[in-house]
N, C-alpha and C positions, 0 to 999 in steps of 0.2 A: 716875860710879855705874852699874856695875849692874845691869839688868834681868832678869838671867839665875836662874832661882832653880832650878835643876837642871832634869834631864829624866824630865817626866812618862813612865810605863809607857804602853808600845802596847796597843789593843786587843787583847786573843786572841781564839779559838773551843773552843772543848773540845765534840766528837764525841759525846752519850749516848745508850749502848742502853737502850733503856729498860723492856727485860727483865731488866737485872743489878738490879731493885730503886731502892734510893736510890744516889744518886751524886752527892756531894759535888764540888762546880766548884772552890772553895776553902775553907779552913777560918778566912778571917780576912777583913776588910771589904774590900767589892768597891762595883764602880761596875757594873750590870748593864744593857748595851745591845737587847740583846731577843735570841728563838732565833726558828728556825727549821724546820721537819719539812723531813724530808732522808729518808722511808721513811715511808708512809701510818701515823698511832696508831691502836692498838687501841679498841675500845668502852668505855674508859678516858679521862676526865679527867686532865688532866697539871699540876701546880701546880709550881710555882719558889718557893722558901720563901727567906726571909731569917730565919735565927731558925726559929718556929713560925710565922711570918706569912707567909700566902700574896701571893706579889707580882705574880703573873702564874699563867697558867692555858691549856693549848691545849684546844678540848673535845673530847670522845671523835669520833674516826674524823676528826680533822683531817689531810687531804690534803697530800700534799706539796708546798710550796713556802707552807705557810699562817704567816704571821710574826706575830711578841707585836715591840711594839717596846718598850722598856723605860726610855727617855726617860734611859739614863745614873743611874737612882737610886741614892742610894747603900745599899748594903748594909750595916748596920751590926755585924753577928755574921759570917755567912757567905751562902754563895749554892751551895743542892741543888736536885735536881733530886729528886722521889718520889713515883713515876709506884705504879698499886693493882699489886700482886705476881701479877698475871696480864698485864700492858700487854704492849705488841712497840711497836715502830718507833724511831727512830733523831731526836733530833733533834739544831744544833747550837747551842748560845749563848755568845752575845756578852757579853764581860766584860774586866774591868781592874782589876788593883789598886786599892787607896784607899791611892796614900801619901800621910799627912793634909799639909797644905800645897805638894803639886807637882802634886797633877790638878786640872784647872780646867774 
């Protein structure tokens, strides 16, 4: 009997320019590992959403290297970065597709 259930997807990263306003990382269910500021954020909080629910957020003026740990939380709807319209800065978001039954 084999214990091989298939190959789970690897963690990915997406770099987000928050001045682009809303960025959909994926429109499918996903696992959110975390995020890191790669260019200092402006004076606006930066929420990360699953559907309309905020699952994490960077504080205004977050510095380069500031990290959020998403703990691999399951996003049931999608994974979206939704900054203020005047926000600036860059973050890297760490995530992977949630393929039911394959992700452990």
